[in-house]
C-alpha positions as CSV (number, residue, x, y, z in Angstrom):
1,X,201.6,236.4,160.5
2,X,200.5,233.6,162.6
3,X,199.1,230.8,160.2
4,X,197.2,228.4,162.3
5,X,195.2,231.2,163.8
6,X,194.8,232.5,160.8
7,X,193.1,229.1,159.3
8,X,190.9,228.4,162.4
9,X,189.8,232.4,162.2
10,X,188.4,231.4,158.5
11,X,186.5,227.9,160.1
12,X,183.6,230.3,160.2
13,X,181.1,229.0,157.7
14,X,177.9,230.7,155.7
15,X,174.2,229.0,157.0
16,X,173.8,225.8,155.7
17,X,171.6,225.7,152.6
18,X,169.4,222.4,152.0
19,X,168.1,222.1,148.5
20,X,169.8,223.4,145.2
21,X,169.0,227.2,143.8
22,X,168.6,228.3,140.4
23,X,171.4,230.1,139.2
24,X,170.5,233.9,138.7
25,X,172.2,236.2,136.6
26,X,173.0,239.8,138.9
27,X,173.8,243.2,137.5
28,X,176.1,245.1,139.5
29,X,174.4,248.7,139.7
30,X,177.1,250.9,141.3
31,X,180.6,250.6,142.5
32,X,181.8,252.2,145.8
33,X,184.8,252.8,147.8
34,X,185.0,253.1,151.5
35,X,187.7,253.5,153.8
36,X,188.7,254.7,157.1
37,X,186.8,257.7,158.6
38,X,187.5,258.0,162.2
39,X,184.7,260.5,162.6
40,X,182.2,257.7,161.1
41,X,179.7,256.0,163.6
42,X,181.8,253.1,164.8
43,X,179.9,250.1,166.5
44,X,181.4,247.6,168.7
45,X,180.5,243.8,169.4
46,X,182.5,241.4,170.7
47,X,182.5,237.3,170.6
48,X,184.4,235.2,172.9
49,X,185.4,231.8,172.9
50,X,187.4,229.1,175.8
51,X,190.6,229.2,175.6
52,X,191.1,226.5,173.0
53,X,189.7,229.3,170.3
54,X,187.2,227.6,168.7
55,X,184.2,226.8,171.6
56,X,182.4,229.8,171.1
57,X,180.7,230.8,174.5
58,X,178.8,234.2,174.0
59,X,178.4,237.6,172.2
60,X,177.5,240.9,172.7
61,X,177.7,244.9,172.2
62,X,180.3,246.7,173.5
63,X,182.0,250.0,174.2
64,X,184.2,251.5,171.7
65,X,186.2,252.5,174.3
66,X,186.0,249.3,176.3
67,X,186.8,247.3,173.5
68,X,190.3,250.4,173.9
69,X,189.5,251.4,170.4
70,X,190.9,255.1,170.2
71,X,189.4,257.4,167.8
72,X,191.6,260.3,166.8
73,X,189.4,262.6,164.3
74,X,192.1,265.3,163.9
75,X,194.8,262.6,162.2
76,X,191.9,260.5,161.1
77,X,193.8,257.6,163.0
78,X,192.1,254.5,164.9
79,X,194.3,252.7,167.3
80,X,193.4,248.8,167.9
81,X,193.9,247.2,171.0
82,X,193.6,244.0,172.8
83,X,190.8,244.0,175.0
84,X,191.3,244.8,179.3
85,X,188.0,245.7,179.9
86,X,186.8,242.2,180.7
87,X,189.4,241.2,182.6
88,X,188.1,243.9,185.3
89,X,190.0,243.4,188.8
90,X,191.1,240.0,188.3
91,X,188.8,238.2,190.9
92,X,185.9,236.9,188.7
93,X,187.0,233.6,187.1
94,X,185.2,233.7,184.0
95,X,187.4,236.2,182.8
96,X,190.4,235.9,185.0
97,X,192.7,233.3,185.2
98,X,195.4,234.2,188.0
99,X,197.4,237.3,186.4
100,X,196.0,236.3,182.5
101,X,192.7,236.4,180.8
102,X,190.1,233.3,180.8
103,X,188.8,233.0,177.3
104,X,189.5,234.3,173.7
105,X,188.2,237.7,172.8
106,X,187.5,239.2,169.3
107,X,186.9,242.9,169.6
108,X,185.0,244.2,166.7
109,X,184.9,248.0,165.8
110,X,183.2,248.7,162.5
111,X,180.7,250.8,160.9
112,X,177.1,249.6,159.6
113,X,175.8,250.8,156.3
114,X,173.2,248.6,154.9
115,X,172.5,251.4,152.2
116,X,175.9,249.6,150.2
117,X,174.0,246.8,149.6
118,X,173.3,246.0,145.9
119,X,176.7,247.6,145.0
120,X,180.3,246.5,144.4
121,X,182.2,247.8,147.9
122,X,185.6,248.3,148.0
123,X,186.9,248.6,151.6
124,X,190.6,250.3,151.8
125,X,193.1,251.7,154.0
126,X,196.6,251.7,155.4
127,X,198.1,250.0,158.3
128,X,200.5,252.5,160.0
129,X,202.1,250.3,162.5
130,X,200.9,246.8,164.1
131,X,202.8,246.2,167.4
132,X,200.5,243.7,168.5
133,X,202.1,240.8,170.9
134,X,202.6,237.3,169.2
135,X,199.1,235.1,169.4
136,X,197.1,238.4,168.8
137,X,195.6,239.0,165.6
138,X,194.4,242.0,163.7
139,X,192.5,242.0,160.5
140,X,190.1,244.7,158.1
141,X,186.9,242.6,157.4
142,X,184.0,242.9,155.5
143,X,180.7,241.3,156.7
144,X,177.4,240.5,155.2
145,X,174.6,239.0,157.1
146,X,171.2,238.1,156.7
147,X,167.9,240.0,158.7
148,X,168.7,237.9,161.4
149,X,172.2,237.9,161.6
150,X,173.4,234.8,160.0
151,X,176.5,235.0,158.7
152,X,176.9,235.6,154.8
153,X,180.3,236.5,153.9
154,X,183.1,237.5,156.1
155,X,185.9,238.9,154.2
156,X,189.4,239.5,155.9
157,X,192.9,240.9,155.5
158,X,195.9,241.2,158.4
159,X,196.8,244.5,159.5
160,X,200.4,244.6,158.0
161,X,202.6,247.8,159.4
162,X,203.2,250.1,156.2
163,X,200.8,248.4,154.2
164,X,197.9,249.3,152.4
165,X,195.0,246.6,152.4
166,X,191.7,246.1,150.2
167,X,188.7,244.3,150.5
168,X,186.0,244.2,147.7
169,X,182.4,242.5,147.8
170,X,179.8,242.4,145.3
171,X,177.2,242.4,147.2
172,X,174.6,242.1,144.9
173,X,175.5,238.3,144.3
174,X,174.5,237.4,148.1
175,X,171.1,235.8,148.5
176,X,169.2,237.5,151.5
177,X,171.9,240.0,152.4
178,X,170.4,242.7,154.8
179,X,173.8,244.1,156.7
180,X,176.9,245.7,155.8
181,X,179.3,245.8,158.5
182,X,183.1,246.9,157.5
183,X,186.0,247.4,160.1
184,X,188.6,245.7,162.1
185,X,189.0,243.2,164.9
186,X,191.8,242.1,167.2
187,X,191.5,238.5,168.7
188,X,193.5,236.8,171.3
189,X,193.4,236.4,175.2
190,X,191.5,239.0,177.2
191,X,194.4,240.6,178.9
192,X,195.5,242.0,182.5
193,X,195.6,245.8,182.2
194,X,199.0,245.7,183.4
195,X,200.1,244.1,180.3
196,X,198.8,246.9,178.0
197,X,202.2,248.2,176.8
198,X,203.7,244.6,176.3
199,X,200.8,243.7,174.3
200,X,200.9,246.5,171.6
201,X,198.3,247.7,169.2
202,X,197.6,248.1,165.7
203,X,197.1,252.2,163.9
204,X,194.9,252.3,160.7
205,X,194.2,255.2,158.4
206,X,192.8,256.1,155.4
207,X,195.0,254.6,152.4
208,X,198.4,256.6,151.9
209,X,199.7,255.1,148.6
210,X,197.7,257.3,146.0
211,X,199.0,254.5,143.5
212,X,196.7,253.5,141.1
213,X,198.1,250.0,139.9
214,X,197.2,247.9,136.7
215,X,194.3,245.7,137.3
216,X,193.7,242.0,136.2
217,X,190.6,239.5,136.4
218,X,191.5,236.0,137.2
219,X,188.8,233.3,137.5
220,X,188.4,229.6,137.4
221,X,189.9,227.7,134.5
222,X,190.0,224.3,134.5
223,X,192.8,224.5,132.0
224,X,195.1,226.0,133.9
225,X,198.1,224.4,135.6
226,X,196.5,223.3,138.9
227,X,198.7,222.6,142.1
228,X,197.7,221.1,145.0
229,X,198.8,221.3,148.9
230,X,198.0,219.4,152.0
231,X,198.4,220.7,155.6
232,X,196.8,218.7,158.2
233,X,195.9,219.2,162.1
234,X,195.1,217.1,165.2
235,X,191.2,216.8,165.6
236,X,191.2,219.9,167.4
237,X,191.8,221.7,164.4
238,X,194.3,223.7,165.6
239,X,197.6,221.7,166.5
240,X,199.4,221.8,163.4
241,X,201.2,218.9,162.3
242,X,202.4,219.0,158.8
243,X,202.1,219.8,155.3
244,X,203.2,218.6,152.0
245,X,202.4,218.8,148.2
246,X,199.6,216.4,147.2
247,X,198.3,214.9,143.8
248,X,195.2,217.0,142.6
249,X,193.5,213.8,141.8
250,X,194.2,212.3,145.4
251,X,192.7,215.5,147.0
252,X,189.5,214.4,144.9
253,X,189.5,217.5,143.0
254,X,187.9,216.7,139.4
255,X,188.5,218.8,136.4
256,X,186.1,219.0,133.7
257,X,187.7,221.1,130.7
258,X,184.0,220.6,129.0
259,X,182.0,222.6,131.3
260,X,184.9,224.7,133.0
261,X,184.2,223.4,136.3
262,X,186.1,221.8,138.9
263,X,184.7,219.7,141.8
264,X,185.8,220.1,145.4
265,X,185.7,216.7,147.6
266,X,187.0,215.9,151.1
267,X,189.9,214.1,151.4
268,X,189.9,210.0,151.0
269,X,193.4,209.1,150.0
270,X,194.8,209.9,153.4
271,X,193.0,207.1,155.2
272,X,194.3,204.4,152.9
273,X,193.1,201.2,153.8
274,X,192.0,202.1,157.5
275,X,194.9,200.3,159.4
276,X,197.0,203.0,159.8
277,X,196.4,205.3,163.3
278,X,198.2,208.0,162.4
279,X,195.2,208.7,159.7
280,X,192.5,206.3,160.6
281,X,190.6,206.0,163.9
282,X,188.3,203.2,163.2
283,X,185.9,203.9,160.7
284,X,186.3,207.6,160.7
285,X,189.9,209.8,159.9
286,X,192.0,210.9,162.6
287,X,193.4,214.3,161.6
288,X,191.6,217.7,160.2
289,X,192.6,217.8,156.9
290,X,193.0,220.9,154.7
291,X,193.2,219.9,151.1
292,X,194.3,223.2,148.7
293,X,193.9,223.0,145.0
294,X,195.2,226.4,143.0
295,X,197.0,228.0,140.6
296,X,200.2,229.9,141.2
297,X,201.3,232.8,139.1
298,X,204.2,235.0,140.7
299,X,203.9,237.4,137.2
300,X,200.6,238.8,139.0
301,X,202.8,240.4,141.7
302,X,202.4,243.9,141.6
303,X,199.0,243.9,140.1
304,X,195.6,244.6,141.6
305,X,194.4,240.8,141.1
306,X,190.5,240.1,141.7
307,X,189.9,236.4,141.4
308,X,186.3,235.6,140.6
309,X,183.9,232.9,140.1
310,X,180.7,231.0,140.6
311,X,179.7,228.6,143.4
312,X,177.4,226.0,141.1
313,X,176.8,223.8,144.0
314,X,178.0,223.1,147.9
315,X,176.7,220.2,149.4
316,X,180.0,219.6,151.5
317,X,178.7,217.7,154.9
318,X,178.3,219.9,158.0
319,X,182.1,220.4,159.6
320,X,183.5,220.7,156.4
321,X,184.4,224.2,155.5
322,X,184.6,225.0,151.3
323,X,186.2,228.6,150.4
324,X,188.0,230.5,147.6
325,X,190.9,232.0,148.4
326,X,194.0,234.5,147.4
327,X,197.8,233.7,149.6
328,X,200.4,236.0,148.7
329,X,203.5,234.6,150.3
330,X,207.4,235.4,150.9
331,X,210.2,233.6,148.8
332,X,210.7,231.5,152.1
333,X,206.8,230.9,152.1
334,X,205.9,232.9,155.0
335,X,202.0,233.6,154.6
336,X,201.8,237.5,153.8
337,X,198.1,238.2,152.9
338,X,195.2,235.4,153.1
339,X,191.7,236.5,151.6
340,X,188.9,234.0,151.8
341,X,185.4,233.7,150.2
342,X,182.9,230.9,151.6
343,X,181.7,228.8,148.9
344,X,177.9,229.3,148.9
345,X,175.7,227.1,146.1
346,X,173.9,229.4,143.6
347,X,176.5,232.5,144.6
348,X,179.7,234.1,142.8
349,X,182.4,235.0,144.9
350,X,185.0,238.0,144.7
351,X,188.2,238.5,145.8
352,X,190.7,241.4,145.3
353,X,194.4,241.7,146.4
354,X,196.7,245.0,145.9
355,X,199.6,242.9,145.7
356,X,201.8,245.7,145.1
357,X,201.0,246.9,148.4
358,X,202.3,243.5,150.3
359,X,206.2,244.1,150.9
360,X,208.1,240.4,150.4
361,X,205.2,239.2,148.0
362,X,207.0,236.6,145.6
363,X,204.3,234.0,145.3
364,X,200.9,234.9,144.2
365,X,198.3,231.8,144.6
366,X,194.4,231.6,144.0
367,X,192.1,228.9,144.5
368,X,190.3,226.5,147.0
369,X,190.2,225.0,149.9
370,X,188.1,222.2,151.4
371,X,188.7,221.6,155.2
372,X,187.6,219.1,157.5
373,X,188.2,215.3,158.9
374,X,190.2,213.2,156.5
375,X,187.6,210.7,155.4
376,X,186.7,206.9,154.9
377,X,186.3,206.3,151.4
378,X,182.9,204.5,151.7
379,X,181.7,207.7,153.2
380,X,182.2,209.8,149.8
381,X,178.4,210.1,148.9
382,X,177.5,210.9,152.1
383,X,179.8,213.6,152.5
384,X,179.0,216.0,149.5
385,X,181.6,218.3,147.0
386,X,181.2,221.7,146.1
387,X,181.1,222.5,142.5
388,X,183.0,226.4,141.1
389,X,183.0,227.5,137.8
390,X,183.4,230.9,136.2
391,X,181.5,233.9,136.8
392,X,177.7,232.6,136.8
393,X,176.8,235.6,134.0
394,X,176.9,233.7,130.4
395,X,177.4,230.0,131.6
396,X,175.1,227.9,129.2
397,X,176.5,224.6,130.2
398,X,175.4,225.2,133.9
399,X,172.0,226.8,133.0
400,X,170.9,224.3,130.8
401,X,171.1,221.7,133.7
402,X,169.9,224.1,136.9
403,X,167.5,222.0,138.9
404,X,164.9,222.5,141.7
405,X,163.8,220.3,144.5
406,X,161.0,220.9,146.5
407,X,159.6,220.8,149.5
408,X,162.2,220.6,151.2
409,X,162.0,219.5,154.2
410,X,159.9,216.7,152.7
411,X,157.0,214.6,154.4
412,X,156.0,212.3,151.9
413,X,157.4,213.1,148.5
414,X,160.3,214.8,146.8
415,X,159.5,216.5,143.6
416,X,162.6,217.1,141.1
417,X,162.2,219.9,138.4
418,X,164.3,220.9,135.5
419,X,163.9,224.1,133.0
420,X,164.7,222.0,130.0
421,X,166.8,218.4,131.0
422,X,165.6,215.2,131.8
423,X,166.1,213.3,135.0
424,X,167.6,209.9,134.7
425,X,168.5,208.7,137.9
426,X,167.7,209.3,141.7
427,X,170.3,207.6,144.3
428,X,169.4,208.5,147.9
429,X,171.9,207.9,150.6
430,X,171.8,207.8,154.2
431,X,174.9,210.2,156.5
432,X,176.3,206.8,156.8
433,X,177.2,206.7,152.9
434,X,174.5,203.5,152.5
435,X,172.0,204.0,149.4
436,X,168.1,203.6,150.9
437,X,166.5,204.5,147.6
438,X,167.0,204.5,143.7
439,X,164.5,205.9,140.9
440,X,165.0,206.4,137.0
441,X,161.9,208.5,136.3
442,X,163.8,209.2,132.8
443,X,161.5,212.5,132.5
444,X,162.2,216.3,133.2
445,X,159.6,216.3,136.5
446,X,160.0,213.9,138.9
447,X,158.4,212.5,141.8
448,X,160.2,210.3,144.4
449,X,158.4,209.0,147.2
450,X,159.8,209.1,150.7
451,X,157.3,208.3,153.1
452,X,159.0,205.3,154.2
453,X,162.3,207.0,155.2
454,X,163.3,207.4,158.9
455,X,163.3,211.3,159.8
456,X,166.6,212.7,159.2
457,X,168.8,214.4,156.8
458,X,169.7,212.6,153.3
459,X,172.1,212.8,150.6
460,X,170.4,213.0,147.0
461,X,172.1,212.3,143.7
462,X,170.3,213.3,140.8
463,X,171.7,212.4,137.1
464,X,170.1,214.9,134.8
465,X,171.4,214.5,131.2
466,X,174.2,212.4,131.8
467,X,175.5,214.9,134.5
468,X,175.2,214.6,138.5
469,X,173.7,216.5,141.0
470,X,174.0,215.9,144.8
471,X,172.3,218.0,147.4
472,X,170.6,217.2,151.1
473,X,167.3,217.1,152.1
474,X,165.5,216.4,155.3
475,X,162.7,214.2,155.8
476,X,160.3,215.1,158.5
């Protein structure tokens, strides 16, 4: 498993949410399991990037055969290859770089079935073989998109030879969900057809195990023993530098056992006093920092484990990515499975791992990470945070302090309303972390005059009954 490539692939982020959504209770109406079906109507879509693997270039529909996805209905198998059709005859410099391709190509083969929305859907299957060459990544995925094709949820798991895979989405918890896709992708440099034999493929089919392992649910528990680990990269976000254990407090993960919440921030401790060029580049950080806060419970290996929770709010600034994850590792800490879900304010998340199907599994971790440039501590207010708690079904401590701000964008005033709390204090910061306005309304509904602010995005920190709520708004 290519850890750096997997981390890079999970930089995909849901659309930014301005304002705070009221928490809602969602009742899942049905549970459905889907699997590999070679006779189902398959759709193909390609995205491609520059060779750095991160600079997006374009995307379009593609022929299933042109992705070189080979369907065998008699054996119910699908064989997934790198892409060779884009290379053409090798004379177009857009796609060809001498004997090699000129783009990183993500070929997606999937089924789109929007009738599954509103249900809890598990997508399962089995990887018969995966002989893809180093630098090519094959995954199974679930994607949920809005009507205008904004990505709302992306769950993925690697295709590992001889192992089953399983992904579960609670689709009813995702606001704006309109499109449900499940399938497979192969990502790597678009290839010269002469390299086909050398670059290998992955073959998938319906789940072969027949085993019904014991199911276990885990969720956010602020009283658990938390572990912190950091990985950091050069500013290109892909060149791995190092990793080490880190203190939970130094990641600036704030644990609140009374409310059973965790507050996840960008990392500020690495910046220090700003004089070390390894970590500081003037007023900004010098590394892309991935701060992981998680529970490690290896007794869960062998079970089907579902990790659920709720993102109460996510005000992380653009460029910072907050996710929930499950990681399964070998005894020598090789990554064997990595499932993720974005932390989207006001929405529940759910990840399911059939740990018994992961060969060599020895270490089970579940938790959260925030990834982005290590930050100058004076930017803390501007860069926001993500607050997670247990799944939002009967969380009274969360509901009693819910709020909404409107309009957003705002021209002259912002209104702040709570259901039964009191707005004690309001502070507004610009994106440099400078406080530009403060008010103390001391009432359940407050109006703040923002007409004198210049146009742009601001951070608003609101204290309701002694508890802080942070979000963003746009002044226009």
